[in-house]
C-alpha positions as CSV (number, residue, x, y, z in Angstrom):
1,X,-75.1,8.5,-4.9
2,X,-71.6,9.6,-3.9
3,X,-72.3,13.4,-4.1
4,X,-75.7,12.7,-2.3
5,X,-73.9,11.3,0.7
6,X,-71.5,14.2,0.6
7,X,-74.3,16.5,0.3
8,X,-75.9,14.7,3.5
9,X,-72.6,15.1,5.3
10,X,-72.1,18.6,4.7
11,X,-75.8,19.4,5.9
12,X,-75.4,17.3,8.9
13,X,-72.2,18.9,10.0
14,X,-73.7,22.3,9.4
15,X,-76.8,21.4,11.6
16,X,-74.5,19.9,14.2
17,X,-72.4,22.9,14.3
18,X,-75.2,25.3,14.6
19,X,-76.6,23.2,17.5
20,X,-73.1,23.2,19.1
21,X,-73.4,26.8,19.7
22,X,-77.2,26.4,20.9
23,X,-75.9,23.6,23.4
24,X,-74.1,26.3,25.5
25,X,-71.2,24.1,26.2
26,X,-73.2,20.9,26.3
27,X,-75.3,22.3,29.2
28,X,-78.6,22.1,27.1
29,X,-79.8,18.5,26.5
30,X,-81.6,18.6,23.0
31,X,-79.0,20.9,21.2
32,X,-76.4,18.5,22.6
33,X,-78.2,15.4,21.4
34,X,-78.5,17.2,18.0
35,X,-74.7,17.7,17.9
36,X,-73.8,14.2,18.7
37,X,-76.2,12.8,16.1
38,X,-75.3,15.2,13.4
39,X,-71.6,14.8,13.6
40,X,-72.1,11.0,13.6
41,X,-74.3,11.1,10.5
42,X,-71.7,13.5,9.0
43,X,-68.8,11.4,9.5
44,X,-70.5,8.4,8.5
45,X,-71.8,9.8,5.1
46,X,-68.4,11.3,4.6
47,X,-66.8,7.9,5.0
48,X,-69.1,6.5,2.4
49,X,-68.0,9.1,-0.1
50,X,-64.5,8.1,0.3
51,X,-65.2,4.9,-1.7
52,X,-65.0,6.9,-4.8
53,X,-63.7,10.5,-4.2
54,X,-60.1,10.9,-3.0
55,X,-59.9,11.8,0.7
56,X,-58.4,15.2,0.0
57,X,-61.0,16.3,-2.4
58,X,-64.0,15.0,-0.3
59,X,-62.5,16.7,2.7
60,X,-62.0,19.9,0.8
61,X,-65.4,20.0,-0.6
62,X,-66.8,19.0,2.9
63,X,-65.0,21.6,4.9
64,X,-65.2,24.3,2.2
65,X,-68.9,24.1,1.5
66,X,-69.6,23.7,5.4
67,X,-67.6,26.9,6.0
68,X,-69.9,28.9,3.7
69,X,-72.9,27.3,5.1
70,X,-71.9,27.8,8.6
71,X,-71.1,31.4,8.0
72,X,-74.7,31.9,6.6
73,X,-76.2,30.1,9.5
74,X,-74.4,32.0,12.1
75,X,-75.8,35.2,10.3
76,X,-79.3,33.9,10.0
77,X,-79.6,32.2,13.4
78,X,-77.3,34.1,15.4
79,X,-77.2,37.5,13.8
80,X,-73.3,37.2,13.6
81,X,-71.9,39.8,11.3
82,X,-68.9,39.2,9.0
83,X,-66.6,42.0,8.2
84,X,-65.1,42.4,4.6
85,X,-61.9,40.4,5.2
86,X,-64.0,37.4,6.5
87,X,-66.4,37.7,3.3
88,X,-63.5,37.9,1.0
89,X,-62.0,34.8,2.7
90,X,-65.2,32.8,2.4
91,X,-65.6,33.8,-1.3
92,X,-62.0,32.5,-1.8
93,X,-62.9,29.3,-0.1
94,X,-66.0,28.9,-2.4
95,X,-64.0,29.8,-5.4
96,X,-61.7,26.8,-4.5
97,X,-64.6,24.5,-4.1
98,X,-65.7,25.6,-7.6
99,X,-62.4,25.1,-9.3
100,X,-62.2,21.6,-7.8
101,X,-65.7,20.7,-9.0
102,X,-65.5,22.3,-12.5
103,X,-61.9,21.7,-13.6
104,X,-60.2,18.8,-11.5
105,X,-60.2,15.2,-13.0
106,X,-59.4,14.1,-9.3
107,X,-62.7,14.9,-8.1
108,X,-64.2,11.7,-9.3
109,X,-66.9,13.1,-11.9
């Protein structure tokens, strides 16, 4: 269940961050509401994962996977294009997440 909470936290953060751009500096009501609810749910679910996963590992997974998904959301929703250094950097972040999940005993498997 811990990884389900972590997945919910990640997806909530991605939705909230995507809505943050759509809120236009909190001048649009519905995207602003989505931002507040999304971040509240993200942090609540992230806190539930900290019962079993060390904070550094949970945060690394949450932020790393979130970065990759936000970059994809920016590309799909807002037509934001990434240059080669940005893509390489995101690939390195993804590689770090994979290393933690596949090889670290600290990750709480």
